[in-house]
N, C-alpha and C positions, 0 to 999 in steps of 0.2 A: 233754300231753293226758291226759284222764281216760277210762278204760275200765272197764266192769264187770269184776268179779273173774272171772266165768265166761268172759267174752270173752278176757281175758288168759290164763286157764288153757288155753283151746282154742288160742289162738295159740302159746303156749309148747309145747304138745304137738306141734302141726304143725311148728314150727320144730325141735324136738328130733328128730322123725322125719326132717325134711329134712337134718339134720346127720348122720344115720346111726345114731342111738340106736335100740335095740329098742323095741317098743311098750311094754313094761313100764316101762323107764327113762324113756321119753318121757312116760308118764302120771305118773310120780313127779315129773318136772321140772315138769309143769303144776300138779300139786298144790302143789309146793314154792313156786312163785312166787305162787300164789294165797294161800297161808298167809302168806308174807313180806309181801305187800301188805296183807293184812288186819291184820297187826301194825304197819303203818306204815313198813315198810322198802321202799325202791325196789330192785328186784332185776333189772331188765332188763340192766344192765351186767354183773353177774356171770353171768347166764344166757348172754349172748353169749360171754363169755370161756370158760365151761365148754363151750359147743357148738363154738367155733372149733377147739379141739384137745382132744377128750375124752381124759382121762388116767386111768391106773389109780388114781391117788391123788386123784381128783376127789371132792368132797363129794357130788356127784350119785350116785356109786356107793357111797360109804361110808355116806351117810345112811340109805338103806333097810336096810342091814345092821344099823345101830344100832337101827332100829325093830323088827327081827326079834328082838332080844334086849334088851328094855327093862330087865331086871334087872341087866344089865351096865353100865348107865349110871350106877349109883350112884357109881362112882369110875373114870373113864376118862381116861387120859392118852395122847394121840397125839403121839409124839415125831417121827415122820416128817412131812415137809412135806405139808400138805393143800391141794390146789388148790381155789380158790373156796370157802373154809370157811364163808362166809355161809349157804350152803344147809343147813348143819347145824342152824341155828336152826329152820328149818321142820320138819325131821324130829324134833327134840327137842320141838317144840310138839305134834306128833302123838302122841308118846310121853306127854307130860304130860297130854293130854286123855284118854288111855286109863288112866293110872295115878293121876291126881289127886295128883301129887307136885310139888314145886318143884325145878326143875333149873337149875343155872347152866352157862354156857358162856363160856369166856374164852380169849383169845389176845392177844398183843401189846397193841394199843390198843383192844381190844374186850372188853366184859364185860356180859353180860345174864343176867337171871333170868326164867324162864318158869313161870307157874302159872295154872291155870284158863283157859287160852287167852289169857292176858294177858302182855305183855312189859314188863319193868322194866329200864331201861337205866342202867348205871353209866357206860359209855362206848360210843358207837357209831362212834367214829372209824375203827376198822379193819374195818368191815363189808365194804367193797368191795375189800379186799386180794385180790390174785391168789393168793398162797400164804402160808400161815402155819404156824409150828411153834415151840414145842410148843403143843398145845391141851389144855385141861382141861375135862372135863364131869363133873358130879357132883350129888349131892343137897344141897339147902340146907334149913334149917329154915324160913326165910321169905325172901321176895324183898327185894332191896336195889335202890336206884336209883329213877329217875323212871319212873312208869307212862307208857307210850306210848299215844297216842290210837289206838284201833282205827279202821280205815278200811273203807268199803264199796265203794271204787273204787280202781283201780290208776292211778298216775301214771307215764306212760311218755313219755320225750322222743320227738320226731318222728324223730330220728336212730336211736334204738334200735328204734322201732316199724318203721321201714323195713327195718332189718337183719333183724329177726325175720320180717317178712313175706317178704323175699327167701328166707330159709331155708325158710319154709313153702311157698312156690311150688314148691320142688323135689319136693314130694309130689304135685303135680297131674300127671295124665296129659295128654300133649299131644293136641290134637284132630287127628283124621285124617279123610280123606274117608270111610273105612269106618265110623268111629264116628258120623259125622253121618248117614250113610245108615241105620245101625242104630237111630237114634232119639235120639242125643245132640244137644242143641241143637234148632235148627229143621229139621234134615235138608235135604231137597231142596225143601221147601215153605216158603220164607222169604217170607211175605206180610205182614209188618208194615210 
């Protein structure tokens, strides 16, 4: 099914909060899936994998750290395994937008170049891998590969949407008689 990028970002944020991430990391997760979708990459699968068991080596945690030091991206090699590495693409895209550089990212069967908020793919085969090592990030003179079509809507399978919605529901407060009397919902005057 197709959803607006803003709707997907909001759902991802709520799902990340429901999975126990802090507000800051949940907002980063929402921004990341919005960026990945706009670049033409389907990210719901790796989002769910990242939220099921948040790990210290998750790209959801590592990505914001990389954005905080964009000058260090010029030549970065990550030899330790990174969980859900596909999220790094979103954070690299944020860095590229701020620095106007061309940055490449590659691991196993995955290699992309990002410049001017556009994604150029040499190989997307390994995007959805759960764990990858080693990873290389660095500056490139010019992008290589096929330019991906930018999207203005997110494509999410019904199965992934249901799982994200179930996580998001964990953030809702249960209704109680006291909350209804205090004004939540129709209260005691249910006359529709």
